[in-house]
C-alpha positions as a Markdown table, in Angstrom:
| # | Residue | x | y | z |
|---|---|---|---|---|
| 1 | Met | 163.3 | 117.6 | 81.7 |
| 2 | Thr | 159.5 | 117.6 | 81.7 |
| 3 | Asp | 158.2 | 116.7 | 78.3 |
| 4 | Ile | 154.9 | 118.3 | 77.1 |
| 5 | Leu | 153.1 | 117.5 | 73.9 |
| 6 | Val | 151.0 | 120.3 | 72.4 |
| 7 | Ala | 148.5 | 119.3 | 69.7 |
| 8 | Asp | 146.8 | 122.1 | 67.8 |
| 9 | Asp | 146.3 | 122.7 | 64.1 |
| 10 | Glu | 146.1 | 126.5 | 64.5 |
| 11 | Ala | 149.7 | 127.9 | 64.2 |
| 12 | Glu | 149.2 | 131.3 | 66.0 |
| 13 | Pro | 147.8 | 130.1 | 69.3 |
| 14 | Arg | 149.9 | 126.9 | 69.3 |
| 15 | Asp | 153.2 | 128.8 | 68.8 |
| 16 | Ser | 152.3 | 131.2 | 71.6 |
| 17 | Val | 151.6 | 128.3 | 74.0 |
| 18 | Val | 154.8 | 126.5 | 72.9 |
| 19 | Glu | 156.9 | 129.6 | 73.5 |
| 20 | Met | 155.3 | 130.2 | 76.9 |
| 21 | Leu | 156.1 | 126.6 | 78.0 |
| 22 | Glu | 159.7 | 126.7 | 76.7 |
| 23 | Asp | 160.3 | 129.9 | 78.6 |
| 24 | Glu | 159.3 | 128.0 | 81.7 |
| 25 | Gly | 162.0 | 125.4 | 81.0 |
| 26 | Tyr | 159.7 | 122.6 | 79.6 |
| 27 | Ser | 160.7 | 120.4 | 76.6 |
| 28 | Val | 157.8 | 120.8 | 74.1 |
| 29 | Arg | 156.9 | 118.7 | 71.1 |
| 30 | Val | 154.2 | 119.8 | 68.6 |
| 31 | Ala | 151.5 | 117.9 | 66.7 |
| 32 | Lys | 149.5 | 119.6 | 64.0 |
| 33 | Asp | 146.5 | 117.2 | 63.9 |
| 34 | Gly | 145.0 | 114.4 | 66.0 |
| 35 | Gly | 146.7 | 111.6 | 64.1 |
| 36 | Glu | 150.1 | 113.1 | 64.6 |
| 37 | Ala | 149.3 | 113.6 | 68.3 |
| 38 | Leu | 148.7 | 109.9 | 68.7 |
| 39 | Ala | 151.8 | 109.0 | 66.8 |
| 40 | Leu | 154.0 | 111.2 | 68.9 |
| 41 | Tyr | 152.4 | 109.9 | 72.1 |
| 42 | Ala | 153.1 | 106.3 | 71.0 |
| 43 | Ala | 156.7 | 107.1 | 70.1 |
| 44 | Gln | 157.4 | 108.7 | 73.5 |
| 45 | Arg | 154.9 | 109.1 | 76.3 |
| 46 | Pro | 154.9 | 112.8 | 77.3 |
| 47 | Asp | 154.5 | 114.0 | 80.9 |
| 48 | Leu | 151.5 | 116.1 | 79.9 |
| 49 | Leu | 149.3 | 116.6 | 76.9 |
| 50 | Leu | 147.7 | 119.9 | 75.8 |
| 51 | Leu | 145.1 | 118.9 | 73.3 |
| 52 | Asp | 143.0 | 121.2 | 71.0 |
| 53 | Val | 139.4 | 120.1 | 70.6 |
| 54 | Lys | 138.9 | 120.8 | 66.9 |
| 55 | Met | 141.7 | 119.3 | 64.7 |
| 56 | Pro | 141.8 | 117.5 | 61.4 |
| 57 | Val | 142.3 | 113.7 | 61.0 |
| 58 | Lys | 141.2 | 113.1 | 64.6 |
| 59 | Thr | 139.5 | 115.5 | 67.0 |
| 60 | Gly | 140.9 | 116.2 | 70.4 |
| 61 | Trp | 138.0 | 114.2 | 71.9 |
| 62 | Asp | 138.9 | 111.2 | 69.8 |
| 63 | Val | 142.6 | 111.5 | 70.8 |
| 64 | Cys | 141.7 | 111.8 | 74.5 |
| 65 | Arg | 139.3 | 108.8 | 74.3 |
| 66 | Glu | 141.9 | 106.6 | 72.6 |
| 67 | Ile | 144.7 | 107.5 | 75.0 |
| 68 | Arg | 142.5 | 107.0 | 78.1 |
| 69 | Arg | 141.8 | 103.4 | 77.1 |
| 70 | Ala | 145.4 | 102.5 | 77.8 |
| 71 | Asp | 146.7 | 105.3 | 79.9 |
| 72 | Lys | 144.8 | 106.4 | 83.0 |
| 73 | Thr | 147.4 | 108.7 | 84.5 |
| 74 | Leu | 148.6 | 111.0 | 81.7 |
| 75 | Pro | 147.5 | 114.6 | 82.5 |
| 76 | Ile | 145.4 | 115.7 | 79.6 |
| 77 | Leu | 144.3 | 119.4 | 79.3 |
| 78 | Met | 141.8 | 120.3 | 76.6 |
| 79 | Leu | 142.3 | 123.5 | 74.7 |
| 80 | Thr | 139.3 | 125.2 | 72.9 |
| 81 | Ser | 138.2 | 128.5 | 71.5 |
| 82 | Phe | 134.8 | 127.9 | 72.9 |
| 83 | Gly | 133.5 | 128.2 | 76.4 |
| 84 | Glu | 130.3 | 126.3 | 76.2 |
| 85 | Glu | 129.5 | 124.2 | 79.2 |
| 86 | Asp | 128.5 | 121.2 | 76.9 |
| 87 | Asp | 132.0 | 121.1 | 75.4 |
| 88 | Lys | 133.6 | 121.2 | 78.9 |
| 89 | Val | 131.4 | 118.4 | 80.2 |
| 90 | Arg | 132.1 | 116.3 | 77.1 |
| 91 | Gly | 135.9 | 116.6 | 77.5 |
| 92 | Leu | 135.8 | 115.9 | 81.3 |
| 93 | Thr | 133.5 | 112.9 | 80.8 |
| 94 | Ile | 135.8 | 111.1 | 78.4 |
| 95 | Gly | 138.8 | 111.5 | 80.7 |
| 96 | Ala | 140.3 | 115.0 | 80.4 |
| 97 | Asp | 141.8 | 116.4 | 83.6 |
| 98 | Asp | 141.1 | 120.1 | 82.9 |
| 99 | Tyr | 139.7 | 122.4 | 80.3 |
| 100 | Ile | 141.3 | 125.6 | 79.1 |
| 101 | Val | 139.9 | 128.3 | 76.9 |
| 102 | Lys | 142.6 | 129.4 | 74.4 |
| 103 | Asp | 142.3 | 133.1 | 75.2 |
| 104 | Cys | 143.0 | 132.6 | 78.9 |
| 105 | Gly | 146.0 | 134.4 | 80.4 |
| 106 | Ala | 149.5 | 133.0 | 80.4 |
| 107 | Arg | 149.6 | 132.8 | 84.2 |
| 108 | Glu | 146.4 | 130.8 | 84.3 |
| 109 | Leu | 147.6 | 128.3 | 81.7 |
| 110 | Leu | 150.9 | 127.8 | 83.4 |
| 111 | Ala | 149.3 | 127.4 | 86.8 |
| 112 | Arg | 147.0 | 124.7 | 85.5 |
| 113 | Val | 149.9 | 122.9 | 83.8 |
| 114 | Lys | 152.0 | 123.0 | 87.0 |
| 115 | Arg | 149.0 | 121.8 | 89.1 |
| 116 | Gln | 148.5 | 118.7 | 86.9 |
| 117 | Leu | 152.2 | 117.9 | 86.9 |
| 118 | Gly | 152.4 | 118.3 | 90.6 |
| 119 | Arg | 149.4 | 116.1 | 91.1 |
| 120 | Val | 151.0 | 113.3 | 89.1 |
| 121 | Val | 154.3 | 113.5 | 91.0 |
| 122 | Gln | 152.4 | 113.4 | 94.3 |
| 123 | Ile | 150.3 | 110.3 | 93.2 |
| 124 | Ala | 153.4 | 108.5 | 92.0 |
| 125 | Ala | 155.2 | 109.2 | 95.3 |
| 126 | Glu | 152.2 | 107.9 | 97.3 |
| 127 | Gln | 152.0 | 104.8 | 95.2 |
| 128 | Asn | 155.7 | 104.2 | 95.6 |
| 129 | Arg | 155.4 | 104.4 | 99.3 |
| 130 | Ala | 152.4 | 102.1 | 99.3 |
| 131 | Ala | 154.2 | 99.6 | 97.1 |
| 132 | Gln | 157.3 | 99.6 | 99.4 |
| 133 | Asn | 155.0 | 98.8 | 102.3 |
| 134 | Ala | 153.0 | 96.2 | 100.5 |
| 135 | Ala | 155.8 | 94.2 | 98.8 |
| 136 | Pro | 158.7 | 92.6 | 100.5 |
| 137 | Ala | 162.0 | 94.4 | 99.8 |
| 138 | Val | 164.2 | 92.5 | 97.4 |
| 139 | Pro | 167.6 | 91.7 | 99.1 |
| 140 | Pro | 170.7 | 92.7 | 97.2 |
| 141 | Ser | 172.3 | 90.0 | 95.2 |
| 142 | Gly | 176.0 | 89.3 | 94.5 |
| 143 | Ser | 179.0 | 90.2 | 96.6 |
| 144 | Ala | 178.6 | 92.1 | 99.9 |
| 145 | Asp | 181.7 | 94.1 | 99.0 |
| 146 | Glu | 181.6 | 97.7 | 97.7 |
| 147 | Phe | 181.1 | 98.1 | 94.0 |
| 148 | Ala | 181.6 | 101.0 | 91.7 |
| 149 | Phe | 178.7 | 102.9 | 90.1 |
| 150 | Gly | 179.5 | 105.6 | 87.6 |
| 151 | Ala | 182.8 | 107.4 | 87.6 |
| 152 | His | 182.5 | 109.0 | 91.0 |
| 153 | His | 180.5 | 106.7 | 93.3 |
| 154 | Lys | 180.7 | 103.4 | 95.1 |
| 155 | Val | 177.9 | 101.4 | 96.8 |
| 156 | Asp | 178.4 | 99.7 | 100.2 |
| 157 | Pro | 175.7 | 97.0 | 100.3 |
| 158 | Lys | 176.5 | 96.0 | 103.8 |
| 159 | Arg | 175.4 | 99.4 | 105.2 |
| 160 | Phe | 173.0 | 100.4 | 102.4 |
| 161 | Val | 174.9 | 103.6 | 101.5 |
| 162 | Leu | 176.1 | 105.4 | 98.4 |
| 163 | Leu | 179.6 | 106.8 | 98.7 |
| 164 | Asp | 180.8 | 109.7 | 96.6 |
| 165 | Gly | 184.5 | 110.4 | 95.7 |
| 166 | Arg | 185.1 | 112.0 | 99.2 |
| 167 | Arg | 183.4 | 109.0 | 100.9 |
| 168 | Arg | 180.4 | 111.1 | 101.9 |
| 169 | Glu | 177.4 | 108.8 | 102.5 |
| 170 | Thr | 173.9 | 108.9 | 101.2 |
| 171 | Lys | 171.4 | 106.3 | 102.5 |
| 172 | Leu | 169.8 | 103.9 | 100.2 |
| 173 | Ser | 166.6 | 101.9 | 100.6 |
| 174 | Lys | 166.7 | 98.2 | 100.1 |
| 175 | Arg | 164.9 | 98.5 | 96.8 |
| 176 | Glu | 167.2 | 101.3 | 95.6 |
| 177 | Leu | 170.2 | 99.2 | 96.5 |
| 178 | Ala | 168.7 | 96.2 | 94.7 |
| 179 | Val | 168.1 | 98.2 | 91.5 |
| 180 | Leu | 171.7 | 99.6 | 91.6 |
| 181 | Arg | 173.0 | 96.1 | 92.0 |
| 182 | His | 171.0 | 94.9 | 89.1 |
| 183 | Phe | 172.2 | 97.7 | 86.9 |
| 184 | Ala | 175.8 | 97.1 | 87.9 |
| 185 | Asp | 175.4 | 93.4 | 87.1 |
| 186 | His | 174.0 | 94.1 | 83.7 |
| 187 | Pro | 176.0 | 97.0 | 82.3 |
| 188 | Asn | 174.9 | 98.5 | 79.0 |
| 189 | Glu | 171.9 | 96.3 | 78.8 |
| 190 | Val | 168.4 | 97.8 | 78.5 |
| 191 | Val | 166.2 | 97.1 | 81.6 |
| 192 | Glu | 162.6 | 97.3 | 80.6 |
| 193 | Lys | 160.1 | 99.0 | 82.9 |
| 194 | Glu | 157.9 | 96.0 | 83.2 |
| 195 | Asp | 160.9 | 93.8 | 84.1 |
| 196 | Leu | 161.8 | 96.4 | 86.8 |
| 197 | Leu | 158.2 | 96.1 | 88.2 |
| 198 | Arg | 158.3 | 92.3 | 88.2 |
| 199 | Arg | 161.7 | 92.0 | 89.8 |
| 200 | Phe | 161.5 | 94.7 | 92.5 |
| 201 | Trp | 157.8 | 95.2 | 93.2 |
| 202 | Gly | 156.6 | 91.6 | 92.8 |
| 203 | Met | 154.5 | 90.1 | 90.0 |
| 204 | Glu | 151.5 | 89.8 | 92.3 |
| 205 | Asn | 151.4 | 93.6 | 92.6 |
| 206 | Leu | 151.5 | 94.6 | 88.9 |
| 207 | Glu | 147.8 | 95.1 | 88.6 |
| 208 | Arg | 147.6 | 97.6 | 91.4 |
| 209 | Ile | 150.8 | 99.5 | 91.0 |
| 210 | Glu | 150.8 | 102.4 | 88.6 |
| 211 | Ser | 153.7 | 102.4 | 86.1 |
| 212 | Arg | 155.1 | 105.7 | 87.4 |
| 213 | Val | 156.4 | 104.3 | 90.7 |
| 214 | His | 159.6 | 103.0 | 89.0 |
| 215 | Asp | 160.0 | 106.5 | 87.3 |
| 216 | Thr | 159.9 | 108.0 | 90.8 |
| 217 | Leu | 162.5 | 105.5 | 92.0 |
| 218 | Ile | 164.9 | 106.2 | 89.1 |
| 219 | Trp | 164.4 | 109.9 | 89.6 |
| 220 | Gly | 165.4 | 109.6 | 93.2 |
| 221 | Leu | 168.5 | 107.5 | 92.4 |
| 222 | Arg | 169.6 | 110.1 | 89.8 |
| 223 | Glu | 169.3 | 112.8 | 92.5 |
| 224 | Lys | 171.5 | 110.8 | 94.9 |
| 225 | Leu | 174.1 | 110.1 | 92.1 |
| 226 | Gly | 174.6 | 113.8 | 91.4 |
| 227 | Asn | 177.4 | 114.2 | 88.9 |
| 228 | Asp | 176.9 | 110.5 | 87.9 |
| 229 | Lys | 173.2 | 110.8 | 87.3 |
| 230 | Asp | 173.6 | 110.5 | 83.5 |
| 231 | Val | 175.0 | 107.0 | 83.8 |
| 232 | Ile | 171.3 | 105.8 | 84.1 |
| 233 | Glu | 170.2 | 106.5 | 80.6 |
| 234 | Thr | 166.5 | 106.7 | 79.6 |
| 235 | Val | 165.7 | 104.4 | 76.6 |
| 236 | His | 162.5 | 106.2 | 75.5 |
| 237 | Gly | 159.4 | 104.0 | 75.5 |
| 238 | Ile | 161.2 | 101.0 | 76.9 |
| 239 | Gly | 163.1 | 101.5 | 80.1 |
| 240 | Trp | 166.7 | 102.4 | 81.2 |
| 241 | Arg | 170.3 | 101.4 | 80.6 |
| 242 | Tyr | 173.3 | 101.7 | 82.9 |
| 243 | Arg | 176.2 | 103.1 | 80.9 |
| 244 | Ala | 179.1 | 101.6 | 82.7 |
């Protein structure tokens, strides 16, 4: 589920935004000042940040500036009660992706949120395709025989296919197969995101590969696993674990 962090010290507009987003099916966390926003971001990176400009402890501009030093891809939308051009220019200059006046309509706010989320998914998919073309695919290790994955699936490494309980086949890329093989060989162990990049995208590519490419690959594997998708468990802020 898409995780959105809303940071605003004013209860009334904040609660309205939260309710609106939850009605759309988003998971929403709330920060009541800039310091809490940074703490929640550090505890679990959200998929999008809605950030009020004027907050106690740290302003929205301060929060945006600090996050942007380490995270270039997180969608950040600034919320303000003001519509002055200087405020907008300042927010966009320090790295905000969009600027929303608090009294804008619900449809406009949701459209802007969906636009930024869609942009990130598209960029990640493009980077994933580029990384697959740039880096040599990692051959599967271990036995060439079929191995179980989850309660209802098996993997046939000879033919690069995932088989469900009725032996219906879903094609796997070489990298998808290699990741499933690694999970199966290390059941119940946490696989860190950086380790996944090093193993299956190549150490020499780390500097130019955005970290969301492995998120896209895991998302694709879960889609293919269907009723077994939950066996790949997210360990927030670290990576994933295969619950054998």
